[in-house]
Phi, psi and omega in degrees: 000123183300316183301322182295317178298317182291323176299316180299318180296317179297316181294324178294320178294323177292317181297324181277354178088008180289331177225155179269176186294325179293321177294318179299315180296320180296319179291325179295334181290340188234038178289160179288177182263173177262110189272111175259014182075299180277346179212147177241101186282124179281083194286353177232030178298327179301323180295321181280320192248343184081010181207136185288166173297139181252133182270121176269114190285319182304137180092348178258143177284162177299324179296318179295316179297320179297318181293322177296314180298316180298316181292320179294326176294316179300323182274002180057040179263154175293144181242126174222131179227134181253161182052047183262141177267165174304325178298317179294321178301313180297326177293311182297324183298334177294330183260327181231084187301335185277003181290154176242142177255128176254093190298320180293325180276349184055048189225141177244135179202155168278110187277082179275157177290122182254149176285127172273114192289334179196181178274358176294144183227158175262131177256124177258120182244134174241144178292315181223172178296327181292344178272355187299320179305319178289320178297320180291325175301315177297316184295314183293319178299314180298322178292320179296336177280355177098021181259149170281131184234135173244153183238144177216098190250152177061055180232042186286179188291346177291345178206073188295341178300334178293325177289313183292336176293345181244033186296330180297315178292321181300315185276349181268344185292149178271326176218146179235138171247123182245118186249125183206145174251217182050240181271350173071033185276342189301318180301324178294321178297312180295321180298333178279355185248325189252160181249026180241160181296142180238134173249117183265136180236108174284141176246165181276011179285128177154171179278185190312312183287356172290338178052045176065027178104352182295321180295318178294320179300313182294321177300314182292320179294332181265011182298141176267000180282127179285158177079020184241127175241156188235136172256181185289165181302128178065015184272069177296323179302310181298322180291316180296321180294313181296316179298322179297318178296316180296317184295334184263004178301136178069009176272143177274120180258143178280000000 
């Protein structure tokens, strides 16, 4: 692995006094990738970002996914894969026996014990039960980042009393992720009530005029509620990652 050789060289130069610690850290931030020809694994993303590279499974063959898993195991890197099927899970398990499958989130990860940085929590809200797979993807990613996550599902605009019955949790959250399909109105409702940042996630759930989530996306982008940002259709991963970063702002990490 090229990165390992270069890390060793940088550390040797630091040890011998040829470079100082700040120069060594700066060089470590921009090491090359691990080239598998069909994929270039960003093998030190954790060093730069505090979170490993995540494998998006759709579009990759089982052989490609297996080779990626095998190499990440060899390099002792954390493994996380999104939009994974049970078949992919069984494949990965052959190379990384300690992985866990989160079926609702369609996500595979080595479930290591993470530090919960504070008592602040991220609240994941879904409009309907059909939105839960996307909501769970966001929730599991945020948890893997070391955040406390609470869930509030099936509280959409067709029955807002269900949302208001949980107002204590709603108003206590530090960051909120609101996941909704159909017309996508729920994030605007929540945005008009709370004083914390909201990440809205449109889903592809809905009938024909939903256009695969486009109607929900446009509704959220056109929201008049302040403090609301929108990620792509069905992008639970992006929402969970962003919420995790926001929730950990100003926290001291070990």
